[in-house]
N, C-alpha and C positions, 0 to 999 in steps of 0.2 A: 504493498501502500505505502503511494508516494503522493502525496498531497498538496495543492498549491492554493495558497490561503490571497482572498484578491481584495485587493483595498483600495479606496479612492488615496487617499495618503493614508502616513501614519505620525501625524499629531498626537497628542493627548486628546482622548474624550473617551466614552462609553465603550463605545462599539472596538475601536482601536485596542483596546488597553483587553477587552474581551478577546479579541482575535490573538493577544498574547500572548496572554492565559490557557488558551486551549493549545496555540502553538507548542509554548514551552513543556505543556505536560504531554503532546504527542512526542514531541522530541527526548524526553524524557525515557520515554516508552519503546524508543526503537524506532517512531515511525518518520520517515522522511517526509520534512514540513519544509516549503520554499514558501517565499514571499513575492508576491507583483506591488507594486505601489507606488505614487511620486515621492516618497521619502518621505521622512519627519523630523520630529525629536525624539522618536520612540524606535527607530531605523536601526539604532547601536546596540536594542535591547535583544531585537531578534537573531541579532548577529552574536549577542553573548553565547546564545542558547544553542546557536548551532543551526541557527537556520539561512539560508542564504536566501539573501537580496536582488529583485530585478527592479529597478527603475525604468518606470515607466509612465509616459509622459499623460497620465489620465487628465480629458478636459474635465472642464466642472459642470456640461453636459452633454448628451448625445447627439444632440443637434448640431454635426461639424461634418465638414464635409467630405465624400465619400472617397475621392480620394486620401485622407488625413485619418479618417476611416479604415480603410483596410491595410493604410503603414502600422496599426494602434496592434490590429489581427494579426497579421503577420509577424509583429515581431510577438506576440503573444506563443503564438502558437510554435515561434525558435525558442522559445525558455520551456512551454509542455514538451517540449521533445528535447532541450539540452538535458530536462532534470526531471525526464523519464516519467511522467506524470501520470498516474489513475483515477486519481478525485480533481477537478477543481470547484473549490469554496467559495464562492464568492459573498459581500457581506456590503457591500452597498452597490447605486448605480452613481454615472453609467460604468464603471469599470468592469462589474458584475457582466455587462448586458456583453460587452466587448469579448472579455475575456470569456463567455458563455457560445459565441460565435464563433472563436477559435476552438475553443472544446467540444462542439458539434463538427468540425472539418474534420478532427482528429478521432472520432468517436469514445469521445472522456466525457463521462457522468458528470454534470453540475450539479453541486446543491447551494442554496441562497438562504445564510439564514436573514430573515425578515429581524430587525432590530426595533421599528417603530411603524407609526403608520401616519409618518409624513413626508413619505416617497411621492416625488410627483407619480400620479398616475399614470400616465402614459407609459412611464419608463417604469414604474412598478409591475403593472401588466407585461412589458415586453420583459421584464427580465423572470416571471414566473411562466410565462410560456417557453422561454428557453430551458429554465430547470426544469431537472430529474427530479427533485426532490427538493420540500423547500422547510427550514426551523422555524418556526415563531419565539422569541422569547418571553411574551408575556402570554398572558389567556384575552386581551385586547388587540392582540398582532395577533393569534390566531384567529379570533373570528374576522378581524379586518384581511385576510389574505386566502380565506376560507371561499370565498365563491370563482378565485381566481386557479387554486391549486386545488386539484383531489390529495395527492398525495404527498401529506406534511403529514408534523410531529410539532409537539409543543416541549422544547428543552431550557430550562433557565441561564440567564446567565451565571457560571461558575466562578467561583471562590478564592482562591490559593489561601489556605488557613493558616499557611506557614508563614506566609508574605505577612499580610494580614491577620495581624496578632497582638494580643495586649502586650503593652511594653510600655517602661516608663516615661513619664511627660519631660524629664530632664531638659529637653532641647529648647524649651521657654527661654532661656536667657542671652539663646543666639536672635531674637527677636526682641528685647527688650522687655518681656513680659516676666514679671515677680511670676516666683514659684506656688504664692497663694493667692493667683489670683481664678476667678471665675472666667474660661476664657470658652467662645463660641467656633467655632471652624466651618465656613461656607466654602462650598466645592462646585464647582461649575462655569460652563466657556460663558464667557460675557459676552453673549451676542440673542436676539431674539428676546421672545418672553425672560428663558433664566435671567438675561441680564435685568430685565425690571424685578424677579422675584431678589437677586443681589440689592439692589436700589433699596425695596421696601425691607429685608434684613439689617441692613445697613440704620436706613431709619429707625427699625422696630431697638435696634440696640440705644443709639439715643435715645430713646423712652427709656430703657431700662437701666441707662446709666445713673438713676438718681435713685436707684430702688438697690440698686447691687456695686457699690464706688471702686470696686477691684475687680470689674467687669472689664474683658478684651474679646476681640474678636478679629479673627483673622482668614482673609477671602483668599482662596487657594485658585487661579484660573485668569486665565485670560482672554482677548478675543477683540473683536471692534468697538464693545464700549468698555473697553478698560481707560481710556483717557475722563471720560463719564464722570466713572466710579471715585477715580480718582478724585477728581474735582468736586464732589457730594464730602466725599471722609478731608478734604479739603474744609471746608465749611461747617459739619458737624463739631471737626475738632474747636475753631475757630469758635462757636456757641458756646461751647461741653467747653473751653478755655482746657483743657487735658486730648493727649492725642493717646488711645486709647483703642483705633482700628486699623490692623494691619493689609496691605496689598501684596500679596506674593509675587503673584503669576502665577504661570504656570511652572506645574514641581514635577518632577521623575518621582521623590521617594513618597506616596502618597500618606504609606502608614504614617511615617513620621508626624505628620502635618495632624492625623488625625489621632495620632496617641498624644499630641499638646489640650487635646480637649477636654471637655466636662459635657459637651453634646456638641451633636454634629445636624449640622441644615442640610439637609442633599437630596437626591432623587435616586431613582434607577440604581444606578453601578454602586455610587457615592454611597447609598443607603447601608447597602449590602457590606460593602468592603468596609465601611464604618461599625458594623453590627458586630463584622467576623471579628474589628477590632477590640471589641467589648466595649462600643458608644455606644447610650442613645441617641436615636435619629427622631428628629424633626420631622418630617416629608414634606415639600411640593416642590411640583415640577412645572412641564411645558403645559401638560391640562388642568393643572390649581392648584388647592389646596389638600392634606390628606390630615397632616397634625401627626403625634406624638405617635410614634410604632409602637404599639403595645400588646403583649402575648396575646387578650381577644383580640386584634382586629389583624394579627399577623395574616390571614386569610384574604381580609380584604385591603390590604395592603398590598399584597402581592398580585393577587385580580387587576389593580389598579397601576402596576410598577411604580409603585411610590406617588402616583401626582403625576407621573409622566404621559401614562394611557390612558389616565382615568383621576380621578378624581372627586372629594365629598362636596365642592364649593369653591369660589375662585377666591385665589391666597389676597391678603392687607396685611398692610401692616399691623394692623392691630391684632389680626389671628397670631400672626406670629411674635406679635412680642405678651401677649397672653400665654400663650403654651409654653416659650421659651419663662415667662417666670413662674411657669408652676416648675418646670424642670431647672431649674437654678437654684431654687427655693428646698431643694432634698436632694441632701449627697443618697441620703440610705435608697430612696426612690432608682435614683440617676443609676446607680452597681446594679439592684436587682435589674434593671432594664437593659443593662449591659451586658450580665451574663446570661440571661434568658436570650436577647439576639444573636449571640454570638452562638449559642446550644441550636439556636431555629436556622439560622444559616449553615453550620457544619451539616443539620439533617437535611435539608433542600436545597440548597446551593452549592455541596460541596464541587470544588473543581473536578477531582476524580470520578464521581459520578457523572458529571453534565458529559467526561470527553469515553466516558465507557459508551454513552444513548450517541454520544457522536460518530464514534466509531462503528457503531450496530447501522448507522443510517448508510454510512458510507460500505457496508460488506453487505447489506442490502441490495444498494445497488451494484455494485461488481456483482456483484450473484443475479442479476437481472428479477431479483425480488421487488415487491412493493412493500 
């Protein structure tokens, strides 16, 4: 079994880090995994786990001229021939469509993992028409693709429980944060809806600062709205006459930043990674607000992928501040939520179990099974 993982690019994001977790675990099992992508900050990590990287100049949309399209398809065909690929696993469009067209020429099965409901409809339809089978990462995504492909399976994003595990919070000093501070970490790409949530989060922290004078907040992530976040932070610091909000940009070692936190605000993969690190999570994502992730509501949180693919209501500064106030007020509640969350992630989202399921999909296609 020789696998080609195909992504548009390798910048930090939920899709890309999930693909890396798959590659790392499969490579550890002796499966040959090659990668085709534009490149990006995660590129070196694939090399570190022994996955050859082929840089392909994928476009941002599939509507490119025919000559350029054929050049990319031929380039991908050459990669598949060189690596002797038996399975192509795509995670995004348009890179997945181009790879599927190349794979069809060589008679190679194609798996497509749908990571959300945000794909342009025409591109998603074409991708699923070309795919031999599809994987959905959450129940709403599975329902979204169901009318378009019959051969599909629900396999959640897997988390490496060794990489994302509880560790001490000694790194606070590097950011100028006192050891006895209450720290909230927010992580997402600062673009589109998630940038708006970040701004609500920063304003909620301003409201909470009066109740919790030792509060600090760390925002991990980059994107087109980063400068807007910087301007908002400057304004809040001027108003509060104190610096307590820390914008650290894109970071490679997310487990380190989760370790700084007393609580984490995030969605999707961020929520799973933070819970694996033993941290209580308040979930808000592209679709809207979910709230504190508690054992009694785990099934509901998973059903909507922590606010990314579904939600309870729209997100607001008030909702964020009220639920964060509750989390910050009780260290025992935070500890109990953290312990329960890590155990749930181990049971439901362990990368080894997820890779078992993905390899089963590959094997069934190679055998010609449904």
